N, C-alpha and C positions, 0 to 999 in steps of 0.2 A: 550497436545497441538496438537498432531498429527491429530485427527479428525477435530479440529478447523482450523488447518493450511490447511488441505486437502479442507475443505469447502471454506475457503477464497480464496485459489489458484484457485479453480473452478470458483468462482464468478469473479475473476480477469481476468481469461482466456476468459470467456463469454464476458466480457467488452471489451477486446482486439480484440476479433473476430468481434465485431460490429463496429469497427473503420474502416473508409474508408481508402484505400490506398492513399498515397500522403498527408495525413494530418500530422501535427506535433506530433502526438502521443496522449497518454492519459493524461488528466489533473490530477494533483496531487489530487485534491479534489475528482474526480471520482474514482481514485485508492483507496483512503482511505475509501470512502463510500462502495466500493465493498468489501473491506476486513473487516472493523469493523462495518459498518452500518451508518445510517445517524446521529447518536447521538454523533459524535466526536466534539472536540472543536478546537479553533484556535491554541492552544499550540501544539496539536498533529500535525496539519497541518504544523506548523513551523518546528518542529523537523524532520518530514518526508521530507520536502522541503530541509532542510540543509543537510540531509543524502544523498538524491538523487543527489544534486549538488556537494557534496564532492566526490562522486564516479565517477572517470574519466573513468573507464574501462566498465561501463555499468553493468546492472543487469538483471537476468532473472525474469520472473514473479513470479516464486517460491521464489527467494531471496527477491523480493519486498514485497511479502505477508508476509514472515517470518520476515522481518525487521520491517514492520508496526506493526505486532502483538507484536513483542519484545519491540518496543518502547512504545506501549500502556501498556503492562505488567510492564515494568520498571517504568512508570509514576505512575501506581496504587500502586506498591510496595514502592514507595518513597513519597507517599502523606500522 
């Protein structure tokens, strides 16, 4: 997963670099799309939303990318 994680993190960083200062941040849907591509479903978005809201201390872009990929892998292994 290292190469996959590296590529996802690079895409997420490019997305973050394109965000204007003073905005409220990245949308969850844009983060998921940057990490896994446009073919994700509503269930993944719900899981990512819950995970991000539950984390009160904040997360780095690396942690967000790893978390999204981990959630996606977990879903596929349990389906």
